[in-house]
C-alpha positions as CSV (number, residue, x, y, z in Angstrom):
1,M,115.0,93.6,76.3
2,Q,112.6,90.7,77.0
3,Q,110.9,92.8,79.8
4,R,110.3,95.7,77.4
5,T,108.9,93.3,74.7
6,W,106.3,92.0,77.3
7,L,105.4,95.5,78.3
8,L,104.9,96.7,74.7
9,A,102.7,93.6,74.2
10,I,100.6,94.5,77.2
11,T,100.2,98.1,76.1
12,A,99.2,97.0,72.6
13,L,96.6,94.7,74.1
14,L,95.1,97.5,76.2
15,L,95.0,99.9,73.3
16,T,93.3,97.2,71.2
17,C,90.7,96.9,73.9
18,S,90.2,100.6,73.7
19,V,89.4,100.5,70.0
20,Q,87.1,97.6,70.4
21,A,85.3,99.4,73.3
22,Q,84.5,102.3,70.9
23,E,83.4,100.2,67.9
24,G,79.7,100.5,67.2
25,K,79.4,103.5,69.6
26,I,79.4,106.2,66.9
27,E,76.3,106.6,64.7
28,S,76.1,108.3,61.3
29,L,76.7,112.0,60.7
30,A,73.0,112.6,61.1
31,G,72.9,110.8,64.4
32,K,74.5,111.4,67.8
33,S,77.7,110.1,69.3
34,R,77.1,107.6,72.1
35,I,80.7,107.7,73.4
36,R,80.6,108.2,77.1
37,V,83.5,110.3,78.4
38,G,84.4,110.4,82.1
39,G,87.5,110.4,84.2
40,F,88.8,109.7,87.7
41,G,91.7,110.2,90.1
42,A,93.1,107.2,92.0
43,P,95.4,107.8,95.0
44,T,97.3,104.6,95.8
45,I,99.5,103.1,98.5
46,K,101.8,100.3,97.6
47,Y,103.5,97.7,99.8
48,T,106.6,96.3,98.1
49,T,110.3,95.6,98.5
50,F,113.2,97.8,97.8
51,N,116.8,96.4,98.0
52,D,115.2,93.3,99.7
53,K,113.6,95.4,102.4
54,S,110.0,96.3,103.1
55,A,109.0,99.5,101.4
56,I,106.0,101.8,101.0
57,L,105.3,103.8,97.8
58,L,102.7,106.6,97.7
59,G,101.2,108.1,94.6
60,G,98.4,107.4,92.2
61,Y,97.1,107.9,88.7
62,A,94.4,109.8,86.9
63,G,93.0,110.1,83.4
64,V,90.1,110.2,80.9
65,M,87.7,107.2,80.8
66,L,85.9,106.2,77.6
67,N,82.6,104.2,77.7
68,S,83.2,103.2,81.3
69,R,85.9,100.8,80.1
70,M,89.2,102.3,78.8
71,M,91.1,104.9,80.9
72,L,94.1,106.8,79.4
73,G,96.1,108.8,81.8
74,A,99.3,109.2,83.8
75,G,100.6,108.2,87.2
76,A,103.5,108.8,89.6
77,Y,104.9,107.1,92.7
78,A,107.7,107.7,95.3
79,L,109.3,105.8,98.1
80,V,108.3,107.3,101.4
81,N,109.8,105.2,104.2
82,N,113.4,105.3,105.4
83,I,115.7,102.6,104.0
84,E,119.4,103.0,104.7
85,A,121.9,103.1,101.9
86,P,125.4,101.6,102.2
87,A,127.6,103.8,104.4
88,L,130.2,106.1,102.8
89,S,133.8,105.4,103.3
90,I,134.4,108.9,104.6
91,P,134.8,109.0,108.4
92,G,132.1,110.9,110.2
93,S,129.8,111.1,107.2
94,A,126.1,111.3,107.8
95,T,123.8,108.3,107.3
96,Q,122.3,108.1,103.8
97,Y,118.9,106.8,102.8
98,W,117.5,105.6,99.5
99,N,115.1,107.7,97.5
100,M,113.2,106.6,94.4
101,W,110.4,108.0,92.2
102,Y,108.9,107.1,88.9
103,T,106.1,108.4,86.5
104,G,104.6,107.5,83.2
105,F,101.7,106.8,80.9
106,V,98.9,104.6,82.3
107,P,96.3,102.8,80.1
108,E,93.7,100.8,82.1
109,Y,90.8,98.6,80.9
110,T,87.9,97.8,83.2
111,I,85.8,94.7,82.7
112,N,82.1,94.9,83.6
113,S,82.5,98.4,85.2
114,D,78.7,98.5,86.0
115,K,78.8,95.4,88.2
116,L,79.3,95.7,92.0
117,F,82.5,93.7,91.8
118,H,84.7,93.8,88.7
119,I,88.3,93.7,87.5
120,A,90.6,96.3,85.9
121,V,94.0,95.6,84.2
122,G,96.5,98.2,83.2
123,A,100.2,99.2,83.2
124,L,102.5,102.2,83.9
125,I,105.2,102.8,81.3
126,G,107.7,105.6,81.8
127,G,110.8,106.5,83.8
128,G,112.2,107.6,87.1
129,G,115.2,108.0,89.3
130,V,117.1,106.6,92.3
131,Y,119.6,108.3,94.6
132,K,121.0,108.5,98.1
133,S,120.6,111.4,100.4
134,E,120.6,112.6,104.0
135,R,117.3,113.1,105.8
136,Y,116.5,116.4,107.4
137,H,117.5,116.5,111.0
138,G,116.5,120.2,111.5
139,F,115.3,123.2,109.6
140,D,118.9,124.6,109.1
141,E,120.4,121.5,107.5
142,N,120.8,120.8,103.8
143,N,119.5,117.7,102.1
144,T,122.4,116.7,99.9
145,E,122.0,114.1,97.1
146,W,124.5,111.6,95.8
147,D,124.7,109.1,92.9
148,Y,121.5,110.0,91.1
149,S,120.6,107.9,88.0
150,G,117.6,107.6,85.8
151,F,115.9,104.4,84.7
152,F,113.1,102.9,82.5
153,V,110.1,101.5,84.3
154,G,107.2,99.3,83.3
155,E,104.6,98.1,85.8
156,P,101.6,96.0,84.8
157,H,98.8,95.8,87.4
158,V,95.5,94.2,88.1
159,N,92.7,95.6,90.4
160,F,89.8,93.8,92.1
161,E,87.3,96.6,92.5
162,M,84.0,97.3,94.3
163,N,81.6,100.2,93.5
164,I,80.8,102.1,96.7
165,T,78.7,104.8,94.9
166,N,78.3,105.9,91.3
167,Y,81.3,108.1,91.8
168,L,83.5,106.2,94.2
169,R,85.3,102.8,94.1
170,I,87.8,101.0,96.2
171,A,90.3,98.5,94.8
172,V,92.9,96.1,96.0
173,G,95.4,94.4,93.7
174,G,98.9,93.7,92.7
175,S,101.6,94.8,90.3
176,Y,105.2,94.0,89.2
177,R,107.7,96.7,88.8
178,F,110.3,96.1,86.0
179,I,113.2,98.6,86.2
180,S,116.1,98.8,83.7
181,G,119.0,101.2,83.2
182,S,119.8,102.5,86.7
183,S,123.5,103.0,87.5
184,T,123.5,104.2,91.1
185,A,126.2,102.5,93.2
186,G,125.1,100.1,95.8
187,I,121.9,98.9,94.1
188,T,120.9,97.0,91.0
189,D,118.0,96.9,88.6
190,S,116.8,93.6,90.1
191,Q,116.8,95.1,93.6
192,L,114.8,98.1,92.4
193,S,112.3,95.8,90.6
194,G,109.7,93.7,92.5
195,P,106.1,92.8,93.2
196,A,103.7,95.1,95.0
197,A,100.3,94.8,96.7
198,H,98.3,98.0,96.6
199,F,95.1,99.7,97.9
200,T,93.4,102.3,95.7
201,L,90.6,104.7,96.1
202,K,89.0,105.8,92.8
203,A,86.8,109.0,92.6
204,G,85.3,110.5,89.5
205,R,82.8,109.9,86.7
206,F,82.9,106.3,85.5
């Protein structure tokens, strides 16, 4: 509950920044709007921990950007490397591996977007799932899933960014993944949660 309270506070702060970013940007009915509308996509790779083991998440986020400051969009990530799950008690059973994914709403506020180096802060708030499954060992084998459960996720992040061109940026940063509500046997919410370092490539109209 405390984690959710912090996440709601972060989201409220980001949305407040969005309102402040738009204040003074709209003229009278006889004038023209000066709100700048852009958008970008941001493929991302994350290095993190999963069940106390090194893990790689691939995904990204995208959305509409207002006045080169506030982005409102969505994101999604999934675990891509092999991490073994606890063995089944059934003799001769195949090795199982962990699978995890999550997706959600992403607000992000960029400070001094026009500067060569700048900072962006944001968060992902949504849900996902975790389960165990066999990996494919050939085209004729089935990928069977066990013990799937859903969860709530909140992941605030900070980016340190550099403008490469007017339409391209690179960013490095960090985040912390708060997960709550999973019930898959063999893993806990705290083992699903954890810090992450990430590299992001942003392309679009800023």
